[in-house]
VOGU-3710 file (C-alpha; in Angstrom, 3 decimals, decimal comma):
1> mkcnfdksla> 63,650/55,625/20,435  64,510/52,153/21,578  63,002/48,805/20,736  62,361/46,102/23,134  60,624/44,057/20,216  62,862/41,052/19,839  63,092/40,475/23,399  59,717/40,966/24,061  58,717/38,766/21,234  61,010/36,154/22,833
11> lmlaseggyv> 59,264/36,498/26,084  55,900/36,330/24,778  56,503/33,404/22,645  57,905/31,361/25,667  54,339/32,030/27,358  52,329/30,736/24,171  53,995/28,151/23,729  53,561/25,661/20,457  50,873/24,198/18,600  47,649/23,544/20,399
21> dhpqdpggmt> 43,881/22,730/19,416  41,989/22,939/22,598  38,160/21,836/22,025  37,245/24,669/24,645  39,573/27,376/23,170  37,368/29,858/21,197  40,610/30,673/19,383  40,763/27,228/17,757  44,044/26,010/16,368  46,921/28,111/17,564
31> nlgvtrrsre> 50,536/27,925/17,428  52,919/30,308/18,810  49,999/32,260/20,018  48,737/32,815/16,448  45,335/31,538/16,037  44,284/30,028/12,408  42,000/33,018/11,835  44,449/35,695/12,380  47,390/33,693/10,093  44,494/33,510/7,212
41> qwvgrrvsea> 44,100/37,272/7,550  47,678/37,976/7,784  48,730/35,751/4,505  45,271/36,317/3,018  44,346/32,792/2,047  43,274/29,631/3,737  45,932/27,948/5,792  46,245/24,290/6,745  46,803/22,376/9,712  50,324/21,539/8,485
51> emraltpasv> 51,256/25,318/7,833  49,723/26,045/11,302  52,161/23,424/12,774  55,202/24,810/10,893  54,937/27,904/12,078  58,126/29,429/13,400  59,140/32,554/15,496  60,655/34,052/12,328  57,648/33,384/10,372  55,139/34,950/12,838
61> apmykskywn> 57,419/38,068/14,061  56,562/40,373/11,169  52,987/39,831/12,062  53,370/40,514/15,721  55,511/43,660/15,025  52,887/45,304/12,796  49,487/43,991/14,252  50,389/44,176/18,136  53,899/45,804/19,025  53,182/49,141/16,708
71> siagddlpsg> 49,570/49,002/17,561  50,499/50,094/20,987  53,384/52,208/20,217  55,769/49,704/21,603  59,005/51,580/20,943  57,535/54,483/22,518  56,693/53,023/25,869  59,059/52,602/28,884  61,061/49,427/29,073  58,919/46,673/30,743
81> vdyavfdaav> 55,768/48,567/30,151  56,357/47,886/26,549  56,530/44,318/27,064  53,457/43,898/29,569  51,438/46,024/26,742  52,533/43,698/24,009  51,602/40,795/25,902  48,400/41,966/26,760  47,622/42,829/23,104  48,511/39,520/22,234
91> nsgpgqaskw> 46,292/37,868/24,595  43,380/39,964/24,481  43,788/42,401/21,449  45,625/45,762/21,091  42,634/47,741/21,472  41,933/46,263/24,713  45,531/46,216/25,900  45,676/49,920/24,990  42,739/50,751/26,869  43,866/48,932/29,928
101> lqravgavad> 47,224/51,010/29,720  44,877/54,095/29,215  42,877/53,608/32,171  45,965/52,728/34,414  47,553/56,251/33,759  44,439/58,178/33,721  44,301/58,979/30,146  40,938/58,911/27,907  40,550/54,912/27,074  40,042/55,249/23,355
111> gavgpktlaa> 42,129/52,460/22,601  44,738/54,224/20,433  48,021/54,702/22,245  49,113/58,422/21,161  50,858/61,354/22,515  48,426/62,002/25,432  48,332/58,460/26,362  52,321/58,411/26,064  52,554/61,853/28,277  50,516/60,212/30,887
121> vaamgpeevl> 52,692/57,307/30,749  56,024/59,217/31,257  54,361/61,062/34,149  53,782/57,900/35,910  56,294/55,399/37,394  56,445/52,128/35,471  55,973/49,987/38,550  52,862/51,805/39,009  51,763/51,248/35,626  52,508/47,790/35,301
131> eklnkqrivf> 50,589/47,249/38,612  47,511/49,019/37,649  47,843/47,222/34,270  48,141/43,807/35,461  45,187/44,217/37,623  42,703/45,073/34,864  43,899/41,800/33,094  43,089/39,809/35,724  39,826/41,043/36,396  39,027/40,974/32,530
141> lqelstfptf> 40,150/37,335/32,620  38,229/36,283/35,370  35,208/37,519/33,936  35,663/35,178/30,967  33,275/32,090/30,458  36,640/30,065/29,859  38,199/30,995/33,222  37,538/28,015/34,749  39,269/26,029/32,151  42,180/28,213/31,220
151> gkgwtnrvsk> 42,358/30,619/34,400  45,014/29,222/36,269  47,273/29,457/33,334  46,414/32,893/32,413  46,829/34,012/35,920  50,223/32,614/35,997  51,264/34,103/32,951  50,078/37,715/34,143  51,749/37,094/37,353  55,174/35,892/35,226
161> vgsealamvg> 54,912/38,819/32,624  54,558/41,195/35,452  57,904/39,859/37,023  59,581/40,000/33,679  58,353/43,470/33,212  59,528/44,662/36,212  63,116/43,223/35,629  63,288/45,144/32,482  62,281/48,498/34,017  65,790/48,755/35,392
//
């Protein structure tokens, strides 16, 4: 079908930013949104701090395409919805993002985007899908124990993603 992966990746990476190792972040050492743990799983070995600091958009793109974009059937989703679900997948996991999408469109929330979910998405306007998806994200984030520390940034991100996704709908 179509592919907004490159554009969605660039937007998501802008939200994620560069290297951080915040002591209250359960993800620990992170660069470009990639945690050390996920990078180690991807490359199949231990990764040093220097390697984490050296990550580039080109070096993380294959992992994001495989583990996140493909997991949420990004190429089969409408423009804008693809980006919003991808960003949610990166932020909270592809299974959780898929369930939010499925709940938004009234499909069975099993965490796997398949033909029934895609049909339900196609039957609903993308603006409504985005509104329902983002509301679920905010509720989820507000319930996290780390919300007092990171909540303002997270809610700003969801709001920004919503605006950028709506701009992609046209």
